[in-house]
Structure formats: C-alpha cells, structure tokens
One Martini backbone bead per residue (centre of mass of N, CA, C, O) as a GRO file, in nm:
protein
  102
    1MET     BB    1   1.907   0.052   1.164
    2LYS     BB    2   2.008   0.307   1.020
    3VAL     BB    3   1.862   0.263   0.751
    4LEU     BB    4   1.574   0.272   0.863
    5THR     BB    5   1.585   0.561   0.988
    6GLU     BB    6   1.664   0.709   0.721
    7ASN     BB    7   1.395   0.569   0.558
    8ALA     BB    8   1.124   0.624   0.709
    9VAL     BB    9   1.001   0.861   0.552
   10MET     BB   10   0.988   0.715   0.281
   11VAL     BB   11   0.810   0.477   0.369
   12ILE     BB   12   0.569   0.646   0.465
   13GLY     BB   13   0.523   0.789   0.193
   14VAL     BB   14   0.471   0.538   0.022
   15LEU     BB   15   0.234   0.428   0.188
   16GLY     BB   16   0.057   0.677   0.150
   17ALA     BB   17   0.043   0.670  -0.159
   18LEU     BB   18  -0.076   0.388  -0.181
   19ALA     BB   19  -0.332   0.438  -0.010
   20PHE     BB   20  -0.443   0.663  -0.185
   21ALA     BB   21  -0.464   0.500  -0.448
   22VAL     BB   22  -0.647   0.280  -0.336
   23SER     BB   23  -0.882   0.461  -0.251
   24LEU     BB   24  -0.940   0.584  -0.525
   25ILE     BB   25  -0.987   0.322  -0.690
   26THR     BB   26  -1.209   0.206  -0.511
   27GLU     BB   27  -1.414   0.436  -0.546
   28MET     BB   28  -1.440   0.389  -0.858
   29LEU     BB   29  -1.512   0.065  -0.853
   30LYS     BB   30  -1.755   0.000  -0.638
   31ASP     BB   31  -1.996   0.101  -0.861
   32LEU     BB   32  -1.973  -0.120  -1.038
   33PRO     BB   33  -2.166  -0.373  -1.145
   34GLY     BB   34  -1.961  -0.626  -1.086
   35VAL     BB   35  -1.845  -0.501  -0.797
   36LYS     BB   36  -2.086  -0.471  -0.589
   37LYS     BB   37  -2.066  -0.778  -0.473
   38VAL     BB   38  -1.804  -0.701  -0.356
   39PRO     BB   39  -1.631  -0.662  -0.096
   40THR     BB   40  -1.456  -0.389  -0.007
   41LYS     BB   41  -1.213  -0.521   0.143
   42ALA     BB   42  -1.139  -0.713  -0.088
   43LEU     BB   43  -1.092  -0.492  -0.298
   44VAL     BB   44  -0.863  -0.349  -0.149
   45ILE     BB   45  -0.663  -0.583  -0.152
   46VAL     BB   46  -0.646  -0.625  -0.457
   47VAL     BB   47  -0.566  -0.337  -0.533
   48SER     BB   48  -0.313  -0.327  -0.357
   49LEU     BB   49  -0.157  -0.552  -0.494
   50ILE     BB   50  -0.152  -0.427  -0.777
   51VAL     BB   51  -0.030  -0.146  -0.711
   52THR     BB   52   0.231  -0.240  -0.568
   53VAL     BB   53   0.352  -0.415  -0.793
   54ALA     BB   54   0.346  -0.194  -1.007
   55ALA     BB   55   0.529   0.003  -0.852
   56LEU     BB   56   0.773  -0.182  -0.849
   57VAL     BB   57   0.812  -0.208  -1.154
   58VAL     BB   58   0.840   0.094  -1.211
   59TYR     BB   59   1.082   0.148  -1.024
   60THR     BB   60   1.286  -0.050  -1.150
   61ALA     BB   61   1.280   0.083  -1.429
   62TYR     BB   62   1.358   0.373  -1.342
   63ALA     BB   63   1.629   0.281  -1.171
   64GLY     BB   64   1.770   0.027  -1.318
   65ILE     BB   65   1.667  -0.231  -1.187
   66ARG     BB   66   1.685  -0.557  -1.147
   67PHE     BB   67   1.446  -0.783  -1.149
   68GLN     BB   68   1.328  -0.974  -0.874
   69TRP     BB   69   1.121  -1.211  -0.747
   70TYR     BB   70   1.168  -1.136  -0.429
   71TYR     BB   71   1.032  -0.846  -0.434
   72ILE     BB   72   0.736  -0.937  -0.383
   73VAL     BB   73   0.726  -0.986  -0.078
   74PRO     BB   74   0.742  -0.687   0.028
   75ALA     BB   75   0.507  -0.592  -0.153
   76VAL     BB   76   0.288  -0.759  -0.014
   77PHE     BB   77   0.325  -0.642   0.263
   78ALA     BB   78   0.272  -0.346   0.175
   79ALA     BB   79  -0.016  -0.401   0.072
   80PHE     BB   80  -0.140  -0.465   0.351
   81VAL     BB   81  -0.072  -0.194   0.477
   82ALA     BB   82  -0.220  -0.017   0.269
   83ALA     BB   83  -0.497  -0.149   0.312
   84TYR     BB   84  -0.527  -0.076   0.608
   85ILE     BB   85  -0.513   0.228   0.569
   86ALA     BB   86  -0.752   0.245   0.366
   87MET     BB   87  -0.971   0.114   0.554
   88TYR     BB   88  -0.900   0.268   0.856
   89GLY     BB   89  -0.717   0.491   0.836
   90TRP     BB   90  -0.534   0.746   0.995
   91ASP     BB   91  -0.640   0.726   1.288
   92THR     BB   92  -0.537   0.442   1.358
   93LEU     BB   93  -0.239   0.495   1.305
   94LYS     BB   94  -0.211   0.720   1.512
   95GLU     BB   95  -0.298   0.555   1.758
   96LEU     BB   96  -0.066   0.348   1.738
   97LYS     BB   97   0.169   0.545   1.753
   98ASP     BB   98   0.090   0.669   2.031
   99ARG     BB   99   0.106   0.397   2.190
  100PHE     BB  100   0.420   0.298   2.094
  101ILE     BB  101   0.523   0.603   2.053
  102LYS     BB  102   0.709   0.828   2.290
   0.00000   0.00000   0.00000
C-alpha cells in the first residue's frame, strides 16, 4: 500500500501524458480518408493500446530493464484507462474523484 501511495502522483502523471498523446494522435488521424469510417471511440481504443505498449517498450529500453512478456497486461489495463480519459475528458475523471475520494 505504501508503494502505491508513494507512486500515485507518478501514475496519475503517466496516465495524463498517455491520454494527452492519445487525444492528440486521434485528432490527427480521425480526418484521414480511410479512417473516417471507423467510429472515433474504437479509434481511440486502438490508438491507446498502441501508444501505451510503445511507451512501455521505450521505457524498458531507457531504464535498462529486461522486457518481460507479462508487462503487457498492466500496459493494456493502463491503455483502457488512458482511452477512457481521452474519450470522456478530465471533467468525468474529476467528478469520479470528487465522488469517491473525500
């Protein structure tokens, strides 16, 4: 529990950066001719999965950590959280935080 509370700010920052990157990439891609037919929410999820797994690979290479296949599982979970933030915005996240954390 102590490790989670010590790293909570870092986790929130990483999720924010991932959501920002996903929002930015989605905005650039959604007007492309082949991508216009894809629903935007589906595009956000796919972009989020790609960005999050790529960020994991880059981080492990940068930190000198040996990549393990099971690192993908929390990365996929984080991708769905980042996609949710990117789709529904920071207002919904703030509303949830205010409701459950007092």
